[in-house]
C-alpha positions in Angstrom: 16.7 25.0 1.0 14.8 22.8 -1.3 15.0 19.0 -0.8 15.6 16.5 -3.9 12.7 15.8 -5.3 12.3 12.5 -7.8 12.1 15.5 -10.5 15.5 15.8 -9.4 17.1 12.7 -9.8 18.4 11.2 -13.7 18.6 7.4 -14.7 20.3 6.7 -17.6 20.1 2.8 -18.6 23.4 1.4 -19.5 22.9 -2.2 -20.5 19.8 -3.4 -20.7 19.4 -7.3 -21.0 16.7 -9.7 -20.4 17.4 -12.9 -18.5 13.8 -14.6 -19.7 11.0 -13.2 -21.5 9.8 -12.3 -17.8 12.8 -11.2 -16.0 15.5 -8.2 -17.1 18.4 -7.1 -15.2 19.5 -3.5 -16.3 23.4 -1.4 -15.0 21.7 1.5 -14.6 23.7 5.4 -14.2 21.7 7.3 -10.5 22.5 10.9 -10.5 21.2 13.1 -8.0 22.8 16.3 -5.8 23.6 19.3 -6.8 25.2 20.8 -4.2 22.2 23.1 -3.0 19.5 20.7 -2.7 18.9 18.7 0.4 18.3 14.8 1.5 14.7 15.0 2.3 13.9 13.9 6.0 14.8 10.5 7.1 17.8 10.1 4.6 15.1 9.1 1.2 15.8 10.3 -1.7 12.7 9.6 -3.6 13.5 7.4 -6.7 11.9 8.3 -10.3 9.1 6.1 -11.6 9.9 2.5 -12.4 9.5 2.9 -16.3 12.4 5.5 -16.5 14.2 2.3 -15.3 13.1 0.4 -18.4 10.4 -2.4 -15.8 7.5 -2.2 -15.1 8.1 -3.8 -11.5 11.3 -3.5 -10.0 11.7 -6.6 -7.5 15.3 -5.3 -6.0 18.5 -3.2 -6.7 22.2 -3.5 -6.2 23.7 -0.2 -5.7 27.4 -0.9 -6.9 29.1 1.3 -4.7 28.8 4.0 -2.7 28.3 8.2 -3.6 30.7 10.8 -2.4 31.8 9.0 0.4 28.3 8.1 1.5 26.9 4.8 2.0 23.6 4.1 -0.6 20.9 1.2 0.1 17.4 0.9 -2.1 14.3 1.1 -0.2 12.0 -1.1 -2.4 9.1 -0.3 0.1 9.2 3.8 -0.9 11.0 3.1 -4.3 13.8 5.4 -3.1 17.6 5.9 -2.0 18.6 5.6 1.7 21.8 7.5 1.9 23.6 7.5 4.7 26.9 9.3 6.4 29.3 8.7 9.3 28.9 9.5 12.4 31.7 11.4 13.9 30.8 12.0 18.2 34.0 13.8 20.0 34.7 10.8 21.7 35.0 7.8 18.9 33.3 6.7 15.4 29.6 6.6 15.7 27.4 4.4 13.7 26.1 5.4 10.2 22.8 8.0 10.0 20.5 9.0 7.0 22.0 11.9 5.9 19.1 13.8 6.2 18.9 17.7 5.8 22.6 17.8 4.0 23.0 19.5 0.5 24.8 16.9 -1.5 27.2 17.2 -3.8 26.3 16.3 -7.9 26.7 12.9 -7.3 26.1 9.4 -9.2 26.1 5.7 -8.7 26.0 3.0 -10.4 23.1 0.1 -9.4 21.8 -3.4 -11.3 17.9 -3.1 -11.1 16.2 -6.3 -11.8 12.6 -6.8 -12.4 10.4 -7.4 -15.1 
């Protein structure tokens, strides 16, 4: 199966706000997954260009909840989302692990994006 690429991720700006002339925050919806493409190595889903978030630079992204039972976190160094899933060994609950290689169903998450 093919991995999810940045071109497979859709960003919708729901509520753009200017804090000052140099600072912005936008409420966005990030949609990805289709049940056939898999999460790439390391659990990192690459995001499209920052301009699609309405920003020249992104300082931080606050994820509002998870998607489809997964825990999602923004990784600024690679401008990507890391997707975690539960690790359930036979004996007991395990820690969250990167969901690499998982074919994730269509998922939408909301986030607050802070930047310029």
